[in-house]
C-alpha positions in Angstrom: -3.7 -34.2 6.7 -2.8 -31.1 4.7 -1.9 -27.1 6.2 -3.3 -25.8 3.2 -6.3 -24.5 4.9 -4.4 -23.8 7.9 -4.2 -19.7 8.5 -5.1 -16.7 10.1 -7.3 -14.2 9.2 -7.5 -10.2 10.3 -10.4 -7.9 10.8 -11.3 -5.7 8.2 -12.7 -2.6 8.7 -16.6 -1.6 7.9 -16.2 -1.3 4.3 -18.6 1.5 2.7 -17.5 0.9 -1.3 -19.2 2.5 -4.6 -20.0 5.6 -6.3 -21.3 8.8 -4.6 -20.9 6.6 -1.0 -18.4 9.8 0.4 -22.3 11.6 1.0 -22.5 8.7 4.0 -19.3 10.2 5.7 -21.4 12.3 7.8 -24.0 9.5 9.2 -21.3 7.2 9.7 -19.1 9.9 11.7 -22.3 10.5 14.3 -21.5 6.9 15.3 -18.3 8.2 17.1 -18.7 11.8 17.7 -19.0 15.6 16.9 -15.5 17.0 17.1 -13.3 15.6 14.2 -9.5 16.0 13.2 -9.4 15.8 10.2 -6.0 14.4 8.9 -5.0 14.5 5.1 -3.2 16.2 1.9 -4.4 19.7 1.2 -5.3 18.4 -2.7 -7.6 15.9 -1.4 -9.4 17.5 1.2 -9.9 21.1 -0.6 -12.1 19.0 -3.3 -14.5 17.8 -1.1 -14.4 20.5 1.5 -17.7 22.4 0.5 -19.7 19.6 0.3 -18.0 18.2 3.3 -18.9 21.2 5.6 -22.3 21.5 4.2 -22.6 17.8 5.9 -21.0 18.5 8.6 -22.9 22.1 9.5 -26.1 19.3 9.5 -25.2 17.2 11.4 -23.8 20.3 14.4 -20.2 18.8 14.5 -17.0 20.6 14.4 -13.3 20.2 12.8 -9.4 20.8 12.9 -7.1 19.7 9.8 -3.7 18.9 10.1 -2.9 19.0 6.4 0.6 15.9 5.6 2.7 17.0 3.2 4.5 14.2 0.9 5.3 11.3 3.1 3.9 11.7 6.7 7.3 11.7 8.7 7.6 11.6 12.2 7.0 15.3 12.9 3.8 15.9 11.2 2.8 12.8 13.2 3.5 14.4 16.2 2.3 17.6 15.2 -1.3 16.2 14.4 -1.4 14.2 18.0 -0.5 17.8 19.5 -3.3 19.1 17.2 -6.2 16.2 18.3 -5.5 16.4 22.3 -5.8 19.9 22.0 -9.1 19.9 20.1 -10.9 17.1 22.4 -11.3 15.2 19.1 -13.2 12.3 19.3 -13.0 11.3 15.9 -10.4 11.3 13.3 -11.0 11.0 9.7 -8.1 10.6 7.0 -8.3 11.6 3.3 -6.1 11.5 0.8 -3.3 9.2 -0.5 -1.3 6.1 1.4 0.8 8.5 3.1 -2.3 10.7 4.4 -4.3 7.4 5.5 -1.5 5.8 7.0 -0.8 9.2 8.9 -4.3 9.2 10.2 -4.0 5.7 11.7 -0.7 7.1 13.2 -2.3 9.9 14.5 -5.8 7.9 15.8 -3.7 5.5 17.6 -0.5 7.7 19.4 -3.3 10.3 20.7 -4.8 7.8 23.1 -1.1 5.7 23.3 1.1 8.9 24.5 4.1 9.3 23.4 6.3 9.6 19.5 5.5 8.4 16.5 8.8 7.1 16.5 8.5 5.2 20.4 6.4 2.8 18.4 8.3 2.3 14.9 10.2 -0.8 14.0 14.0 -1.0 13.8 14.8 2.5 14.4 12.5 3.1 17.6 11.6 1.5 20.9 8.9 -1.2 18.1 6.4 0.3 21.7 2.9 -2.0 21.4 -0.1 -0.1 20.8 -2.3 -1.0 23.9 -5.1 1.7 24.5 -7.7 1.6 21.9 -6.9 4.5 19.2 -9.4 6.9 18.4 -12.6 5.7 16.1 -10.9 6.3 12.6 -12.7 6.7 9.5 -10.2 6.3 6.5 -11.3 7.9 2.8 -8.7 7.1 -0.3 -8.3 9.2 -3.0 -5.8 7.4 -4.5 -5.6 3.5 -5.7 -2.8 2.5 -4.4 -1.9 1.6 -1.0 -4.9 -0.3 0.1 -3.9 1.1 3.5 -7.8 1.6 4.4 -7.7 -1.5 5.1 -4.5 -2.6 6.7 -3.1 -2.5 10.7 0.4 -0.8 9.6 0.9 3.4 9.1 4.2 3.6 7.3 5.9 6.5 8.9 9.9 8.3 7.4 12.8 8.7 10.3 14.6 11.7 8.0 17.2 11.5 10.6 17.1 7.6 10.1 17.1 7.7 6.2 13.8 4.8 6.6 10.2 4.0 6.5 9.6 2.2 9.0 5.9 0.4 10.0 3.9 1.3 13.4 1.9 -2.0 13.5 -1.3 -3.2 15.6 -4.2 -4.5 14.8 -5.6 -1.6 17.2 -4.7 0.8 13.9 -7.4 -1.3 11.2 -9.7 1.4 10.4 -13.3 1.2 12.2 -14.6 2.8 8.5 -12.8 2.9 5.1 -15.1 5.0 2.8 -14.0 4.0 -1.0 -15.6 6.0 -3.5 -14.0 5.7 -7.3 -16.0 9.2 -8.1 -13.0 11.2 -5.7 -10.0 9.4 -7.5 -11.2 11.0 -10.9 -9.1 14.3 -10.8 -5.8 12.1 -10.1 -3.1 12.6 -12.3 -1.5 10.1 -15.1 1.4 10.1 -13.3 0.1 9.4 -9.5 -2.4 7.2 -11.2 0.0 5.2 -13.0 2.0 5.2 -9.6 -0.7 4.2 -7.9 -1.5 1.7 -9.6 1.7 -0.5 -9.8 2.0 -0.2 -5.8 -1.6 -2.0 -5.9 -0.3 -4.6 -8.6 3.0 -5.3 -7.1 1.1 -5.8 -3.7 -0.9 -8.3 -5.2 1.1 -10.4 -7.1 3.3 -10.1 -4.0 0.9 -11.7 -1.7 -0.4 -14.2 -4.3 3.7 -15.9 -4.1 4.1 -15.1 -0.3 5.0 -17.4 1.8 2.5 -17.2 3.6 -0.5 -17.1 1.4 -3.9 -18.9 2.1 -6.5 -19.8 0.4 -9.0 -17.4 0.9 -5.6 -14.3 -0.1 -4.9 -16.0 -3.1 -8.6 -15.6 -4.7 -8.4 -11.9 -3.6 -5.8 -11.5 -5.1 -7.0 -13.0 -8.5 -10.0 -11.0 -8.6 -8.1 -8.2 -8.3 -5.6 -8.9 -10.9 -7.9 -9.6 -13.0 -9.6 -6.2 -12.8 -6.5 -3.6 -12.2 -5.2 -5.5 -15.4 -8.3 -5.0 -17.4 -7.7 -1.4 -16.1 -5.1 0.6 -15.2 -3.5 1.4 -18.7 -6.8 2.8 -19.0 -7.0 4.7 -16.8 -3.8 5.9 -17.0 -5.0 7.7 -20.6 -8.7 8.1 -19.5 -8.4 9.2 -16.1 -12.2 10.5 -16.1 -13.4 6.8 -16.8 -15.3 6.6 -13.6 -16.3 2.8 -14.2 -12.7 1.9 -14.8 -11.2 4.0 -11.5 -14.1 1.7 -9.5 -11.7 -1.6 -11.1 -8.6 0.1 -10.1 -10.2 1.4 -5.8 -11.6 -2.3 -5.5 -8.5 -3.8 -6.8 -6.3 -1.5 -4.1 -8.8 -2.6 -1.4 -7.8 -6.4 -2.0 -4.1 -5.6 -2.4 -4.7 -4.1 1.2 -6.5 -6.8 2.8 -4.5 -9.6 1.5 -1.1 -7.8 2.0 -3.0 -7.2 5.7 -3.0 -11.4 5.9 -0.8 -12.9 3.2 2.4 -10.1 3.6 4.9 -9.4 0.3 8.1 -9.8 -1.0 11.1 -8.6 -1.9 10.1 -5.2 -3.9 8.8 -3.9 -1.2 11.7 -4.8 1.2 13.4 -2.8 -1.1 11.2 0.5 -1.4 11.0 1.0 2.6 15.3 1.8 2.8 14.9 2.8 -1.1 12.2 5.6 -0.1 13.8 6.0 2.7 17.4 7.2 2.0 16.2 8.6 -1.6 12.7 9.8 -0.8 11.7 8.1 -4.4 8.1 7.2 -5.4 7.2 4.3 -3.4 4.8 3.2 -7.1 8.3 4.2 -8.9 10.1 1.5 -7.1 7.9 -1.0 -7.3 7.2 -0.3 -11.5 11.2 -0.5 -11.4 11.8 -3.2 -9.3 8.7 -5.5 -10.1 9.6 -7.0 -13.4 13.6 -7.6 -11.7 12.7 -9.4 -8.6 9.9 -11.5 -10.3 13.1 -13.1 -13.0 15.5 -13.5 -9.5 12.9 -15.6 -7.7 11.5 -17.4 -11.0 15.3 -18.3 -11.9 16.4 -19.7 -8.3 13.1 -22.1 -8.1 13.7 -23.4 -11.6 17.4 -24.2 -10.1 16.4 -25.4 -6.7 12.9 -26.7 -7.8 12.1 -26.9 -10.9 8.7 -27.4 -10.4 7.0 -26.2 -7.0 4.3 -24.5 -6.3 4.9 -21.0 -6.3 6.4 -21.4 -10.1 2.7 -22.9 -11.2 1.5 -19.9 -9.5 3.8 -17.9 -11.3 2.7 -19.8 -14.6 -0.5 -19.6 -13.9 -0.5 -15.6 -13.5 1.1 -15.9 -16.9 -1.3 -17.8 -18.6 -3.9 -15.2 -17.0 -2.5 -12.3 -17.9 -1.9 -13.1 -22.0 -4.8 -15.2 -21.8 -3.2 -18.2 -23.2 -2.6 -21.5 -21.8 1.2 -23.3 -22.8 2.5 -26.2 -22.2 5.7 -25.2 -20.8 5.6 -24.1 -17.5 8.8 -21.7 -17.5 7.7 -20.3 -20.5 3.9 -19.8 -18.9 6.3 -18.7 -15.3 8.0 -16.0 -18.1 5.4 -14.1 -19.8 4.2 -12.0 -15.9 8.8 -11.3 -16.9 7.6 -9.8 -19.9 4.1 -8.3 -18.8 5.1 -6.8 -15.6 8.2 -5.0 -17.8 6.4 -4.0 -20.4 2.8 -2.0 -18.5 6.2 -0.2 -16.9 6.8 1.3 -19.6 3.3 1.6 -20.9 3.3 4.0 -18.2 6.3 6.1 -18.2 8.3 4.6 -15.3 12.0 6.3 -14.9 15.3 4.2 -14.1 15.8 4.7 -10.2 19.0 6.0 -11.1 16.9 9.5 -12.3 16.6 9.9 -8.6 20.6 9.7 -7.5 20.0 6.0 -7.2 23.5 4.3 -7.9 25.9 1.4 -7.3 27.5 3.5 -4.4 23.8 3.4 -2.9 23.3 -0.8 -3.2 25.6 -2.0 0.0 23.2 0.1 2.9 19.7 -0.8 0.4 20.8 -4.8 0.6 21.5 -4.7 4.4 18.3 -2.4 5.5 16.4 -4.7 3.0 17.1 -8.2 4.3 16.0 -6.8 7.8 12.5 -6.4 6.5 9.5 -8.1 7.1 8.4 -7.8 3.9 11.7 -9.3 2.8 11.0 -12.6 4.3 7.6 -13.4 3.0 9.4 -13.7 -0.8 8.8 -17.2 -2.5 12.5 -17.7 -1.8 15.6 -16.6 0.1 17.4 -14.2 -2.6 21.4 -13.9 -1.5 23.3 -10.3 -1.8 24.9 -11.7 -5.3 20.8 -11.4 -6.3 19.6 -8.5 -4.4 22.6 -7.0 -6.1 21.8 -7.9 -9.8 18.1 -7.0 -9.3 19.6 -3.1 -8.3 21.3 -2.8 -10.8 18.3 -3.7 -13.7 16.3 -0.8 -11.6 18.9 1.8 -12.7 
């Protein structure tokens, strides 16, 4: 009997997807309460403020707001919890990029569970469990990247420890993910590139993860087709709503895939690098994606020349360049070339621009090896391989 069809699959939120669907936010909120705590980025809220206030006035609702600046850190989460408790919030609404969506998850969870964000953080905190139902949470992403609107973890930055770590629980999965591509048309080319590369990385890593399974494989391929068709075009033509729709759909699928299949070495590195140097997550993904895939493929060829994941890389290579190859290794190499090319076209800088140098490598490698993402990488990479990957990123 094959184990191919032996897998688990997490719940997803109610997914409300499509152009113009933000208009339905009032009806969605009324399912859960009238006192709303908004957790989001100032720029994201400003573009919907007038429309939102018109909607909630008709519904006789009230709201308070907590703005998240940059990456959500422990202090910002704890402040949001205090505001929500004081307000006696009944429902939390997150709006913005992945950082804001993650912050909203954490705030909704801690309002009912108590304590500080650090109490629940993995690796650097106590790792306490979320045991009580969080406040109902509606997530509205305004960038197409993390897929956080459908995942169970909230990434929080501990500046003191120089590390980003997750608060993780199935209870943190939002009640509703409302994705309206029209909210994304004013995202800058730079942010579009960073977020798009995060989503692409998540799709590629979940597809080649040792935890991959048939449902996530199918969704990952669907997402890869959409994002590779539209990412460069949207980078150059941000007002194209149809292409924004492709990216938003791909990002949504990437969140579902990572939640169920895990990720790999790129995201294993991302947490310590981002935590130590504050480098934007998508930049880390863009700089490391090709070097990680190259090391993975080279090690597979040496160890098991025709293993299952090498065949997956070969299939991806054929998909990405729309060609068929006779040699599995030649096909797999196309993935390396494609990911290197797309990072170059999207103008992803070397990580040395942000201060990363060899003096950081030892500490980063030690922290990366403890990451939950690293354990799902398709091969176990040696310290020497990890060092080579970092060296190529600077």
